[in-house]
N, C-alpha and C positions, 0 to 999 in steps of 0.2 A: 503493499500501499504506500502512495506516494505521500510526500508532506509537505503543502504550499505553505510558504511563509509571507506574506505580504510588505512588501518593504520598499515602496517608490514614492511613500506621503514624503511633504516637506517638513513637516514636525519643528513648527513656527514655534511650540509653546516652550520647545528645547532650543532656543536661538542661539544660544552660547555654543553649542556646540555645531547645531545643525547651521550654522551660517557655512561651513571648510567641510562638514560628512553626515552622510543621511544618518538617519536618526537609528537605523539596526546596527550602527557600526559603531556607535556610541559606547566607552567603557565602563563597564560593571566589572571592580571587581581587578582590573588590568585588561579585561580581555570584552571584545566586541559582545554587545546583549545576542545578538543575534545568536552566536556559538556558543551560550547558555542555552538559548531555543535547542537548535540543532542537539546538546547533551542530552536533555529531556528526553527528547525522541529516542535517540541511541542509546538510554535505559530500557527503554522497551522495544530494542532491536527495531526500531525503522531506521533506513539506511539510503533511504533515497528523496533526495530535497529538490524543490522547483523554488528558487527565489523569485518574484517579480516585482523586478527592479523599476526604477523611471529618475528619481530627484537624483542628481547625483553617482546614477548609476555604472559609470567609470570605476568609481572607487570601490565598488565590489567588485571587479574585474581585476583589479591593482592587489586587492587583499588577498584573496584565492588564489591568484598569481606566486603573490609571493610565499605563501601558507600553505597550498597547497600543490598537486601535481595536476596540470592540465589535460583533461582524457580525449574532451571532441569540442571542435568549434564548426559546427554546422545547422545546418535547418531553425536556425535564427537562437541557435543555446550556444552560451561556453559552457563544459562541463566539466569539473575538475572533480580531482579524487583528495579528500580531505580526512586523515585517519581511519579511512578503511570505508567511508560516506561518498555516496555521488552527489554532487550539489552542483544546480545547473540554474544558470543566471538568466534568466528570460526578460528582456527590456519590453515595458509594456504601455511606457509613454510617461512622458513629465507630466501631463495634467489629466492623466486618466485616473477615473474615481477607481474606488474600492470592488465595486462591481465589474467594472470593465476591466481591472488587472486580472480576475478572476476570468472572465471571457475569454480575453488572449490566450490564456492557457489552456482552454481545451482541445487542440491538438494534441499537446502535449500530455494528457493526463488518459486519454484512451480508452473510455468510455468507463474505467473503474469508479469505484468507493477510493474517496482521498481523504487525510485532513486538511484541516486548515486551520491555522494563526496568524496575529497581528505581529511584527516584526520588533514590539516593544512590550509584551508580555510574560511575567515567570510565573511557574506555577508547578505542586506538586502534584499537576490531579494523575491518578491511574490512568494512565492510556487504552491499557489491556482492557480494563474497565470498563471505562467510554465506552470502545467500540464495542463489547460484548451488550452493552444497554439499546448502542444502539441498534445491533440487529434484533435484539428482543423484540424492539418497538415495532421493528419496518418502518424506521423514519425515514424520510428525505435527508433530514438535516438533523443533524444533534449539536447543542452548542453545551458547552461549560456553564453552566450558571455557579455564581459566585454572589460572596454580600458587596454590598457595594463600596465604592469611595465616591458615592454623590454625581459622576459626571462622565456616567459610562448608560449604555442603551439599558433598559428597564425589562425585565421579562414577566409577562404573567403567565404562569401555571396554575395550573388544574390538577386536582388531587393526586391523579396516573402520572403525573410530569410532563403532561402534553402542554406545546406554549399553545396559549390560545390569544395571546396580544404580543409582537414586540414594538419597542416603543423607544427610540432613538436618543438618550441625553433629554430625559423629564427631569419633573420633580418626582423623585422617589415614592413608590405607595408600599410596596409591598418586600421589600428587602434581598429580591435577588436580581443581578446584572448580568449583563453577557461578556462574559471573561475568557473569548475566542475559543481557542482549543477545540475548533468545529469537527464533525465527523460529516461527510456530502456524497450524496449519490450521485452521480455524473447527469443524469437528469435536469439536477438542479441547474444547472446551468441554462439550460433554454429558459431558463424564465429571466437573464437578464440580459439585455435588449442591447445594449453597446458600452462605452469608453464613459458616458456621463450616467451612469446608473449607479446609484450608492447600494452597496448589499446588504448596508444597513436597514434600507428603505425601502423600497417595491418589493425585490425580489424574496426576503428575509419573512417581510410584513403577508405576502401572498402566502409562500409557504404556511406559515403559523395560522391563519384562516384557514386554509384548507384542512387542517389539523396532523399535517406531517413533519411538525417541528417537536420535538423532544428538548428539554433541558435535563441533563444531568448536576444534578448539586453535588457543588462542590463544597466543603467545609474545611480543606486545609489551606493553606500558604496560596495568594495569588496577590501577584501586584505587578502593578503600571510603570512605568519610565514613565509621563509625561511632562514634566516640570523639573528642575534643578533639584527640589526639595527630593523627590521620587527617585532620582540619580543617586544625591547622598544618601537615603535611606539605604537602596539597596548595595550599592559601598560599603554598608556598615553592615548588612547583611553577609553579604560576599566574605568580610573578615572575619566571622564567625563560625556559616556551616553551612553556606548554599542552602539554606531550606528549601528553594526547589527541583533537590532533588535527594531530598531525605523523605522516606516515606511516612 
């Protein structure tokens, strides 16, 4: 199963760093946060990654050329070996929105179930249990639901964990938010219109309304690096124990 990481945004709220590098390359504990994300999935034996780049995408190429081994450069992708994992960089456009970035990856996902997350969030979610939950519910989309830090999309859930409503960045109402770490069926890509589609708007709202989106409730560690304060917090966590890699 392939892992998609959305890594093309501007990251303007962390402009102290993102004026010169893309947010997923901002370091936490001495290495880019995107490597920590890759390690989360590697822990569960996932070793094929697709990184959707955009803003300053050439810097991902420079990083992986320096720290990995070039495997292939064809079909619009550059692939690298990084510590035994295959990492493919796909340029998805400077101004493409989150849904559009995912839509552009359709040829690389080969009509298979895939994993998706954002390039700035860390969690110790159990990926194996997440996938089992997705299959058990015969979901089209499963999202990891986490407790809020009041500035992310809120999930409204039924008693059996079906997502009945998906609202991006509202006033919090019931205490669960979009934490990323999705499982998705390839059929979901048909709901994305094009580059101007926001993943967290029509596509996820539509699939929730159809009763085919479920939430895997995660009570453990989750944190998103959105501001300098968040980076400082994660740097401090990295000095202690890397809680996103703990069970």
